[in-house]
PASEMAR-994752 format. One record per atom (N, C-alpha, C): residue number from 0; atom name; x, y, z. Coordinates in steps of 0.1 Angstrom, whole numbers. Example, Ala and Ser with C-alpha at 12.3 -4.5 7.8 and 13.67 -1.06 7.14 Angstrom:
BEGIN
 num atomo    xx    yy    zz
   0     N   132   -57    78
   0    CA   123   -45    78
   0     C   132   -33    78
   1     N   128   -22    71
   1    CA   137   -11    71
   1     C   129     0    79
***
This chain:
BEGIN
 num atomo    xx    yy    zz
   0     N   159    40    47
   0    CA   147    47    41
   0     C   139    53    53
   1     N   134    65    51
   1    CA   125    71    60
   1     C   111    67    57
   2     N   104    61    67
   2    CA    90    58    65
   2     C    82    67    74
   3     N    71    72    69
   3    CA    62    80    77
   3     C    50    71    81
   4     N    41    76    89
   4    CA    29    68    94
   4     C    21    62    83
   5     N    19    70    72
   5    CA    11    66    61
   5     C    18    54    54
   6     N    31    54    52
   6    CA    39    43    46
   6     C    37    31    55
   7     N    39    32    68
   7    CA    37    21    77
   7     C    23    15    76
   8     N    13    23    75
   8    CA     0    18    74
   8     C    -2    11    61
   9     N     4    16    50
   9    CA     3     9    37
   9     C     9    -5    38
  10     N    21    -5    43
  10    CA    29   -18    45
  10     C    20   -28    53
  11     N    15   -23    64
  11    CA     7   -32    73
  11     C    -6   -37    66
  12     N   -12   -28    59
  12    CA   -25   -32    52
  12     C   -22   -43    41
  13     N   -11   -41    34
  13    CA    -7   -51    24
  13     C    -3   -64    31
  14     N     4   -64    43
  14    CA     8   -76    50
  14     C    -5   -83    55
  15     N   -15   -76    59
  15    CA   -28   -82    63
  15     C   -36   -88    52
  16     N   -35   -81    40
  16    CA   -43   -85    29
  16     C   -36   -81    16
  17     N   -28   -90    10
  17    CA   -20   -87    -2
  17     C   -29   -83   -14
  18     N   -42   -86   -14
  18    CA   -51   -82   -25
  18     C   -58   -69   -22
  19     N   -55   -62   -12
  19    CA   -63   -50    -9
  19     C   -61   -40   -20
  20     N   -72   -32   -22
  20    CA   -72   -22   -33
  20     C   -66    -9   -27
  21     N   -60    -2   -37
  21    CA   -54    11   -33
  21     C   -65    21   -29
  22     N   -76    19   -34
  22    CA   -88    28   -31
  22     C   -91    26   -16
  23     N   -91    13   -11
  23    CA   -94    11     3
  23     C   -83    16    12
  24     N   -70    15     7
  24    CA   -59    20    15
  24     C   -61    35    16
  25     N   -64    42     4
  25    CA   -66    56     4
  25     C   -76    61    14
  26     N   -87    53    15
  26    CA   -98    57    24
  26     C   -92    57    38
  27     N   -84    46    41
  27    CA   -79    45    55
  27     C   -69    56    59
  28     N   -61    60    49
  28    CA   -51    70    53
  28     C   -54    84    47
  29     N   -66    85    42
  29    CA   -71    98    37
  29     C   -62   104    26
  30     N   -59    96    16
  30    CA   -52   100     4
  30     C   -59    95    -9
  31     N   -57   102   -20
  31    CA   -63    97   -32
  31     C   -57    84   -37
  32     N   -63    77   -46
  32    CA   -58    65   -51
  32     C   -45    68   -59
  33     N   -44    78   -67
  33    CA   -31    81   -74
  33     C   -20    84   -64
  34     N   -23    91   -53
  34    CA   -13    93   -42
  34     C    -8    80   -36
  35     N   -18    71   -33
  35    CA   -14    58   -28
  35     C    -5    51   -38
  36     N    -9    51   -50
  36    CA    -2    44   -61
  36     C    13    49   -61
  37     N    15    62   -60
  37    CA    28    68   -60
  37     C    36    63   -48
  38     N    30    62   -36
  38    CA    37    57   -24
  38     C    40    43   -26
  39     N    31    35   -31
  39    CA    33    20   -32
  39     C    45    18   -42
  40     N    45    26   -53
  40    CA    56    25   -62
  40     C    69    28   -56
  41     N    70    39   -48
  41    CA    82    42   -41
  41     C    86    32   -31
  42     N    77    26   -24
  42    CA    80    16   -14
  42     C    85     3   -21
  43     N    79     0   -32
  43    CA    84   -12   -39
  43     C    98   -10   -45
  44     N   101     1   -50
  44    CA   114     4   -56
  44     C   125     4   -45
  45     N   121     8   -32
  45    CA   130     8   -21
  45     C   132    -5   -14
  46     N   123   -15   -18
  46    CA   124   -28   -12
  46     C   116   -29     1
  47     N   108   -19     4
  47    CA   100   -19    16
  47     C    87   -26    15
  48     N    83   -29     2
  48    CA    71   -36     0
  48     C    73   -46   -12
  49     N    73   -58    -8
  49    CA    76   -69   -18
  49     C    64   -78   -19
  50     N    63   -85   -30
  50    CA    52   -95   -32
  50     C    59  -108   -36
  51     N    55  -118   -29
  51    CA    60  -131   -32
  51     C    49  -141   -36
  52     N    50  -147   -47
  52    CA    40  -156   -52
  52     C    47  -170   -53
  53     N    40  -180   -48
  53    CA    45  -194   -48
  53     C    35  -203   -41
  54     N    41  -213   -35
  54    CA    34  -223   -28
  54     C    36  -223   -13
  55     N    27  -228    -6
  55    CA    29  -229     9
  55     C    30  -244    11
  56     N    43  -249    13
  56    CA    46  -263    14
  56     C    38  -270    25
  57     N    37  -265    37
  57    CA    30  -272    47
  57     C    15  -272    45
  58     N     9  -262    39
  58    CA    -5  -262    36
  58     C    -8  -273    25
  59     N     2  -275    16
  59    CA     0  -285     5
  59     C     3  -299    10
  60     N     6  -301    22
  60    CA     9  -315    27
  60     C    24  -319    24
  61     N    32  -310    21
  61    CA    46  -313    18
  61     C    54  -312    31
  62     N    66  -317    31
  62    CA    75  -316    42
  62     C    85  -305    40
  63     N    88  -298    50
  63    CA    97  -286    50
  63     C   109  -289    59
  64     N   121  -289    54
  64    CA   133  -292    62
  64     C   141  -279    65
  65     N   145  -277    77
  65    CA   154  -267    80
  65     C   168  -273    83
  66     N   178  -269    76
  66    CA   191  -275    77
  66     C   201  -264    81
  67     N   206  -265    94
  67    CA   216  -255    98
  67     C   230  -262    97
  68     N   240  -255    91
  68    CA   253  -262    90
  68     C   264  -252    91
  69     N   276  -257    94
  69    CA   288  -250    94
  69     C   297  -254    83
  70     N   301  -245    75
  70    CA   309  -247    63
  70     C   320  -237    61
  71     N   331  -241    57
  71    CA   342  -231    54
  71     C   340  -225    40
  72     N   330  -230    32
  72    CA   327  -225    19
  72     C   312  -223    17
  73     N   306  -214    25
  73    CA   292  -212    25
  73     C   286  -207    11
  74     N   294  -199     4
  74    CA   289  -194    -9
  74     C   288  -206   -19
  75     N   298  -215   -18
  75    CA   297  -227   -27
  75     C   285  -236   -24
  76     N   282  -237   -11
  76    CA   270  -245    -8
  76     C   257  -239   -13
  77     N   256  -226   -11
  77    CA   244  -218   -16
  77     C   244  -219   -31
  78     N   255  -218   -38
  78    CA   255  -219   -53
  78     C   251  -233   -57
  79     N   255  -243   -50
  79    CA   252  -257   -54
  79     C   236  -259   -55
  80     N   229  -252   -46
  80    CA   215  -255   -45
  80     C   206  -244   -53
  81     N   213  -234   -59
  81    CA   206  -223   -65
  81     C   195  -228   -75
  82     N   198  -238   -83
  82    CA   188  -243   -93
  82     C   180  -255   -89
  83     N   182  -260   -76
  83    CA   176  -272   -72
  83     C   161  -270   -69
  84     N   152  -278   -76
  84    CA   138  -276   -74
  84     C   133  -278   -59
  85     N   141  -285   -51
  85    CA   137  -288   -37
  85     C   141  -277   -28
  86     N   149  -268   -33
  86    CA   155  -257   -25
  86     C   146  -245   -23
  87     N   142  -242   -11
  87    CA   133  -231    -8
  87     C   140  -218    -7
  88     N   151  -218     2
  88    CA   158  -206     4
  88     C   170  -209    13
  89     N   180  -200    13
  89    CA   192  -201    21
  89     C   196  -188    27
  90     N   202  -189    39
  90    CA   206  -177    46
  90     C   220  -178    51
  91     N   229  -169    49
  91    CA   241  -168    56
  91     C   238  -162    70
  92     N   243  -168    80
  92    CA   239  -164    94
  92     C   252  -163   103
  93     N   251  -156   114
  93    CA   262  -156   123
  93     C   260  -168   133
  94     N   271  -171   140
  94    CA   270  -181   150
  94     C   277  -194   146
  95     N   276  -204   154
  95    CA   283  -217   151
  95     C   279  -222   138
  96     N   267  -222   134
  96    CA   263  -226   121
  96     C   262  -213   112
  97     N   269  -213   101
  97    CA   269  -201    93
  97     C   260  -202    81
  98     N   252  -212    79
  98    CA   242  -213    69
  98     C   229  -219    75
  99     N   218  -214    70
  99    CA   205  -220    73
  99     C   198  -222    60
 100     N   195  -234    57
 100    CA   189  -238    44
 100     C   175  -244    46
 101     N   166  -241    37
 101    CA   152  -247    37
 101     C   150  -255    24
 102     N   145  -267    26
 102    CA   141  -275    14
 102     C   127  -281    16
 103     N   120  -284     6
 103    CA   107  -290     7
 103     C   106  -301    -3
 104     N    98  -311     1
 104    CA    95  -323    -8
 104     C    83  -330    -3
 105     N    78  -339   -11
 105    CA    66  -348    -7
 105     C    71  -360     1
 106     N    84  -361     3
 106    CA    90  -372     9
 106     C   102  -368    19
 107     N   101  -372    31
 107    CA   111  -370    41
 107     C   124  -377    36
 108     N   123  -389    31
 108    CA   134  -396    26
 108     C   142  -389    15
 109     N   135  -381     7
 109    CA   142  -373    -3
 109     C   149  -362     3
 110     N   144  -356    13
 110    CA   151  -345    21
 110     C   163  -351    28
 111     N   162  -363    33
 111    CA   174  -369    39
 111     C   184  -372    29
 112     N   180  -377    17
 112    CA   190  -379     6
 112     C   197  -367     2
 113     N   190  -355     1
 113    CA   196  -343    -2
 113     C   207  -339     9
 114     N   203  -340    21
 114    CA   212  -337    32
 114     C   224  -346    33
 115     N   221  -359    32
 115    CA   232  -369    33
 115     C   241  -369    21
 116     N   235  -368     9
 116    CA   242  -369    -4
 116     C   249  -357    -8
 117     N   244  -345    -4
 117    CA   250  -333    -9
 117     C   256  -324     2
 118     N   251  -325    14
 118    CA   256  -316    25
 118     C   266  -324    34
 119     N   261  -334    40
 119    CA   270  -342    50
 119     C   282  -347    43
 120     N   281  -351    30
 120    CA   292  -357    23
 120     C   302  -346    17
 121     N   298  -333    18
 121    CA   307  -323    13
 121     C   318  -320    23
 122     N   331  -321    18
 122    CA   342  -319    27
 122     C   343  -305    33
 123     N   336  -295    28
 123    CA   337  -282    34
 123     C   327  -280    46
 124     N   318  -290    47
 124    CA   308  -290    58
 124     C   314  -297    70
 125     N   313  -290    81
 125    CA   319  -295    94
 125     C   308  -300   104
 126     N   296  -294   103
 126    CA   285  -298   112
 126     C   272  -296   105
 127     N   262  -305   108
 127    CA   249  -304   102
 127     C   238  -307   112
 128     N   228  -298   113
 128    CA   216  -301   121
 128     C   204  -301   112
 129     N   197  -312   110
 129    CA   186  -314   101
 129     C   173  -316   109
 130     N   164  -308   106
 130    CA   151  -308   113
 130     C   139  -307   103
 131     N   128  -313   106
 131    CA   116  -312    98
 131     C   107  -301   106
 132     N   102  -291    98
 132    CA    94  -281   104
 132     C    80  -287   106
 133     N    75  -285   118
 133    CA    61  -291   121
 133     C    50  -281   118
 134     N    52  -268   122
 134    CA    42  -258   120
 134     C    49  -244   118
 135     N    43  -235   112
 135    CA    48  -221   110
 135     C    38  -212   116
 136     N    43  -201   122
 136    CA    34  -191   128
 136     C    28  -182   117
 137     N    35  -180   106
 137    CA    30  -173    94
 137     C    32  -181    82
 138     N    25  -178    72
 138    CA    26  -186    60
 138     C    40  -185    54
 139     N    46  -196    50
 139    CA    59  -197    45
 139     C    57  -200    30
 140     N    59  -190    21
 140    CA    57  -191     7
 140     C    70  -193     0
 141     N    70  -203    -9
 141    CA    82  -207   -17
 141     C    79  -204   -31
 142     N    87  -196   -38
 142    CA    85  -193   -52
 142     C    89  -205   -61
 143     N    82  -216   -60
 143    CA    86  -228   -67
 143     C    83  -228   -82
 144     N    92  -233   -89
 144    CA    90  -235  -104
 144     C    87  -250  -106
 145     N    74  -252  -109
 145    CA    69  -266  -110
 145     C    70  -272  -124
 146     N    73  -263  -134
 146    CA    74  -268  -148
 146     C    85  -261  -154
 147     N    97  -263  -149
 147    CA   109  -257  -155
 147     C   114  -265  -167
 148     N   124  -259  -174
 148    CA   130  -266  -185
 148     C   138  -277  -180
 149     N   138  -288  -187
 149    CA   146  -300  -184
 149     C   160  -297  -187
 150     N   169  -302  -178
 150    CA   183  -300  -181
 150     C   190  -313  -181
 151     N   202  -314  -187
 151    CA   210  -326  -188
 151     C   217  -329  -175
 152     N   223  -319  -170
 152    CA   231  -321  -157
 152     C   223  -316  -146
 153     N   223  -323  -134
 153    CA   215  -318  -123
 153     C   221  -305  -118
 154     N   212  -296  -114
 154    CA   216  -282  -110
 154     C   226  -283   -98
 155     N   225  -294   -90
 155    CA   234  -295   -78
 155     C   248  -299   -82
 156     N   250  -303   -94
 156    CA   263  -308   -98
 156     C   266  -322   -95
 157     N   256  -330   -91
 157    CA   258  -344   -88
 157     C   262  -352  -101
 158     N   272  -360   -99
 158    CA   277  -368  -111
 158     C   268  -381  -111
 159     N   265  -385  -123
 159    CA   258  -398  -124
 159     C   243  -395  -126
 160     N   235  -405  -128
 160    CA   221  -404  -130
 160     C   213  -409  -118
 161     N   202  -403  -115
 161    CA   194  -407  -104
 161     C   190  -422  -106
 162     N   187  -425  -118
 162    CA   182  -439  -121
 162     C   192  -450  -117
 163     N   205  -446  -115
 163    CA   215  -455  -111
 163     C   218  -455   -96
 164     N   211  -446   -89
 164    CA   214  -444   -75
 164     C   206  -454   -66
 165     N   212  -460   -57
 165    CA   205  -470   -48
 165     C   193  -463   -41
 166     N   195  -451   -36
 166    CA   184  -444   -29
 166     C   172  -442   -39
 167     N   174  -439   -51
 167    CA   163  -437   -61
 167     C   157  -451   -64
 168     N   165  -461   -66
 168    CA   160  -474   -69
 168     C   152  -480   -57
 169     N   155  -477   -45
 169    CA   148  -482   -33
 169     C   136  -472   -30
 170     N   134  -462   -38
 170    CA   123  -452   -36
 170     C   125  -444   -23
 171     N   138  -443   -19
 171    CA   141  -435    -7
 171     C   143  -420   -11
 172     N   145  -418   -24
 172    CA   146  -405   -30
 172     C   138  -404   -42
 173     N   131  -393   -44
 173    CA   122  -391   -55
 173     C   130  -388   -68
 174     N   142  -385   -67
 174    CA   150  -381   -79
 174     C   150  -366   -81
 175     N   154  -362   -93
 175    CA   156  -348   -97
 175     C   146  -344  -107
 176     N   136  -335  -103
 176    CA   126  -331  -113
 176     C   133  -323  -125
 177     N   144  -316  -122
 177    CA   150  -308  -132
 177     C   156  -316  -144
 178     N   160  -328  -141
 178    CA   165  -337  -151
 178     C   155  -346  -157
 179     N   143  -347  -151
 179    CA   133  -356  -156
 179     C   134  -370  -150
 180     N   144  -372  -142
 180    CA   146  -385  -135
 180     C   139  -384  -121
 181     N   126  -384  -122
 181    CA   118  -381  -110
 181     C   107  -391  -109
 182     N   104  -397   -97
 182    CA    94  -407   -95
 182     C    83  -402   -85
 183     N    83  -389   -83
 183    CA    72  -384   -74
 183     C    60  -380   -81
 184     N    51  -373   -74
 184    CA    39  -369   -81
 184     C    37  -353   -80
 185     N    46  -346   -73
 185    CA    43  -332   -71
 185     C    47  -324   -83
 186     N    59  -327   -89
 186    CA    64  -318  -101
 186     C    59  -323  -114
***
Protein backbone atom coordinates (compact mmCIF):
# COMPACT_ATOMS: atom_id res chain seq x y z
CA UNK A 1 0.00 0.00 0.00
CA UNK A 2 1.25 3.45 -0.86
CA UNK A 3 0.99 5.87 2.06
CA UNK A 4 1.44 9.60 1.69
CA UNK A 5 2.35 12.07 4.45
CA UNK A 6 -1.30 12.75 5.29
CA UNK A 7 -1.96 8.99 5.71
CA UNK A 8 1.10 8.68 7.96
CA UNK A 9 -0.09 11.62 10.05
CA UNK A 10 -3.58 10.09 10.41
CA UNK A 11 -2.13 6.74 11.53
CA UNK A 12 0.21 8.48 14.00
CA UNK A 13 -2.55 10.65 15.44
CA UNK A 14 -4.78 7.60 16.00
CA UNK A 15 -1.83 5.74 17.58
CA UNK A 16 -1.32 8.65 19.99
CA UNK A 17 -5.05 9.05 20.73
CA UNK A 18 -7.49 6.36 19.49
CA UNK A 19 -10.42 8.63 20.45
CA UNK A 20 -9.24 11.61 18.39
CA UNK A 21 -11.90 13.30 16.26
CA UNK A 22 -11.70 13.39 12.50
CA UNK A 23 -12.28 17.12 12.74
CA UNK A 24 -9.09 17.55 14.79
CA UNK A 25 -7.16 15.37 12.34
CA UNK A 26 -8.53 17.47 9.46
CA UNK A 27 -7.30 20.65 11.13
CA UNK A 28 -3.81 19.16 11.54
CA UNK A 29 -3.50 17.97 7.92
CA UNK A 30 -5.65 20.73 6.32
CA UNK A 31 -8.42 18.50 5.00
CA UNK A 32 -12.18 18.57 5.51
CA UNK A 33 -13.75 16.03 7.88
CA UNK A 34 -15.38 14.14 4.96
CA UNK A 35 -11.96 13.89 3.24
CA UNK A 36 -10.44 12.58 6.48
CA UNK A 37 -13.31 10.09 6.81
CA UNK A 38 -12.66 8.80 3.27
CA UNK A 39 -8.95 8.37 4.03
CA UNK A 40 -9.68 6.64 7.36
CA UNK A 41 -12.08 4.27 5.62
CA UNK A 42 -9.48 3.45 2.94
CA UNK A 43 -6.77 2.92 5.58
CA UNK A 44 -9.04 0.60 7.59
CA UNK A 45 -10.00 -1.46 4.53
CA UNK A 46 -6.31 -1.87 3.67
CA UNK A 47 -5.42 -2.97 7.22
CA UNK A 48 -3.23 0.11 7.77
CA UNK A 49 -5.46 1.37 10.58
CA UNK A 50 -6.91 -1.15 13.03
CA UNK A 51 -8.71 -0.75 16.33
CA UNK A 52 -8.37 -3.27 19.11
CA UNK A 53 -10.70 -3.28 22.10
CA UNK A 54 -10.08 -5.44 25.12
CA UNK A 55 -8.28 -5.57 28.42
CA UNK A 56 -4.76 -4.63 29.47
CA UNK A 57 -3.74 -7.65 31.59
CA UNK A 58 -0.81 -6.02 33.39
CA UNK A 59 -2.79 -2.86 34.23
CA UNK A 60 -5.51 -5.09 35.68
CA UNK A 61 -3.05 -6.91 37.95
CA UNK A 62 -3.11 -10.12 35.90
CA UNK A 63 -0.08 -12.19 34.95
CA UNK A 64 1.03 -12.35 31.34
CA UNK A 65 3.08 -15.32 30.14
CA UNK A 66 5.23 -15.47 27.02
CA UNK A 67 5.82 -19.02 25.86
CA UNK A 68 8.33 -19.72 23.11
CA UNK A 69 8.35 -23.25 21.79
CA UNK A 70 9.58 -25.52 19.04
CA UNK A 71 6.98 -27.84 17.55
CA UNK A 72 6.80 -29.93 14.40
CA UNK A 73 3.02 -29.20 14.34
CA UNK A 74 2.75 -25.45 15.03
CA UNK A 75 -0.66 -25.09 13.37
CA UNK A 76 -2.10 -27.80 15.62
CA UNK A 77 -0.77 -26.01 18.72
CA UNK A 78 -2.30 -22.70 17.60
CA UNK A 79 -5.59 -24.43 16.80
CA UNK A 80 -5.67 -26.05 20.26
CA UNK A 81 -5.68 -22.65 21.97
CA UNK A 82 -7.93 -20.78 19.54
CA UNK A 83 -10.95 -20.86 21.89
CA UNK A 84 -9.05 -20.84 25.21
CA UNK A 85 -10.11 -17.91 27.43
CA UNK A 86 -6.54 -17.63 28.78
CA UNK A 87 -4.99 -17.35 25.29
CA UNK A 88 -4.05 -13.79 24.29
CA UNK A 89 -2.33 -14.39 20.94
CA UNK A 90 0.08 -16.62 19.07
CA UNK A 91 2.68 -16.05 16.40
CA UNK A 92 4.47 -18.35 13.99
CA UNK A 93 8.08 -17.13 14.00
CA UNK A 94 11.42 -18.01 12.48
CA UNK A 95 14.34 -19.34 14.48
CA UNK A 96 14.86 -22.18 16.92
CA UNK A 97 11.45 -21.63 18.47
CA UNK A 98 8.79 -21.56 15.76
CA UNK A 99 5.89 -20.40 17.98
CA UNK A 100 5.51 -17.53 20.40
CA UNK A 101 2.34 -17.70 22.53
CA UNK A 102 0.91 -15.27 25.08
CA UNK A 103 -1.45 -16.28 27.90
CA UNK A 104 -2.91 -14.29 30.80
CA UNK A 105 -4.45 -15.27 34.13
CA UNK A 106 -4.92 -14.08 37.68
CA UNK A 107 -2.70 -16.97 38.77
CA UNK A 108 0.85 -17.93 37.78
CA UNK A 109 0.00 -21.50 38.79
CA UNK A 110 -2.78 -21.58 36.17
CA UNK A 111 -0.33 -20.40 33.53
CA UNK A 112 2.10 -23.14 34.61
CA UNK A 113 -0.71 -25.70 34.40
CA UNK A 114 -1.50 -24.61 30.85
CA UNK A 115 2.15 -24.86 29.82
CA UNK A 116 2.81 -28.15 31.62
CA UNK A 117 -0.52 -29.82 30.84
CA UNK A 118 -1.01 -28.74 27.24
CA UNK A 119 2.34 -27.69 25.82
CA UNK A 120 5.18 -29.57 27.53
CA UNK A 121 3.15 -32.80 27.49
CA UNK A 122 2.39 -32.51 23.75
CA UNK A 123 4.53 -34.99 21.78
CA UNK A 124 4.93 -32.52 18.89
CA UNK A 125 6.66 -30.02 21.20
CA UNK A 126 10.42 -30.34 21.38
CA UNK A 127 11.43 -27.33 23.49
CA UNK A 128 9.63 -24.78 25.71
CA UNK A 129 10.73 -21.48 27.21
CA UNK A 130 8.16 -20.12 29.72
CA UNK A 131 8.47 -16.56 31.04
CA UNK A 132 6.28 -14.12 32.98
CA UNK A 133 6.18 -10.63 31.47
CA UNK A 134 7.14 -8.01 34.06
CA UNK A 135 6.45 -4.77 32.15
CA UNK A 136 5.55 -3.65 28.65
CA UNK A 137 6.79 -0.57 26.82
CA UNK A 138 3.39 -0.07 25.18
CA UNK A 139 -0.05 -1.13 26.25
CA UNK A 140 -0.71 -4.80 25.45
CA UNK A 141 -4.43 -5.10 24.75
CA UNK A 142 -6.09 -8.51 24.67
CA UNK A 143 -9.53 -8.84 23.05
CA UNK A 144 -10.79 -10.98 25.92
CA UNK A 145 -14.25 -12.52 26.02
CA UNK A 146 -15.22 -12.49 29.68
CA UNK A 147 -18.78 -13.75 29.30
CA UNK A 148 -18.77 -16.33 26.53
CA UNK A 149 -21.18 -19.18 25.98
CA UNK A 150 -20.53 -22.18 28.22
CA UNK A 151 -19.35 -25.25 26.35
CA UNK A 152 -19.39 -28.95 27.27
CA UNK A 153 -15.92 -29.79 25.94
CA UNK A 154 -12.91 -27.60 26.83
CA UNK A 155 -11.76 -25.60 23.78
CA UNK A 156 -8.22 -26.99 24.22
CA UNK A 157 -9.50 -30.54 23.71
CA UNK A 158 -8.46 -31.72 27.19
CA UNK A 159 -10.14 -34.97 28.17
CA UNK A 160 -11.81 -35.17 31.56
CA UNK A 161 -13.15 -32.54 33.90
CA UNK A 162 -11.24 -29.82 35.70
CA UNK A 163 -13.00 -30.79 38.93
CA UNK A 164 -11.24 -34.19 38.78
CA UNK A 165 -7.77 -32.74 38.13
CA UNK A 166 -5.28 -32.68 41.03
CA UNK A 167 -4.06 -29.21 40.01
CA UNK A 168 -7.61 -27.89 40.20
CA UNK A 169 -8.32 -29.62 43.51
CA UNK A 170 -5.11 -28.20 45.02
CA UNK A 171 -6.04 -24.73 43.64
CA UNK A 172 -2.89 -24.72 41.50
CA UNK A 173 -5.10 -24.15 38.46
CA UNK A 174 -8.20 -21.97 38.28
CA UNK A 175 -9.89 -24.33 35.83
CA UNK A 176 -11.62 -23.52 32.56
CA UNK A 177 -14.00 -20.55 32.41
CA UNK A 178 -15.38 -21.80 29.07
CA UNK A 179 -16.79 -24.96 30.69
CA UNK A 180 -17.89 -23.29 33.94
CA UNK A 181 -15.40 -25.41 35.90
CA UNK A 182 -13.65 -22.33 37.20
CA UNK A 183 -12.68 -21.28 40.69
CA UNK A 184 -11.15 -17.87 40.02
CA UNK A 185 -12.66 -14.42 40.28
CA UNK A 186 -11.77 -12.77 36.96
CA UNK A 187 -14.21 -14.45 34.52
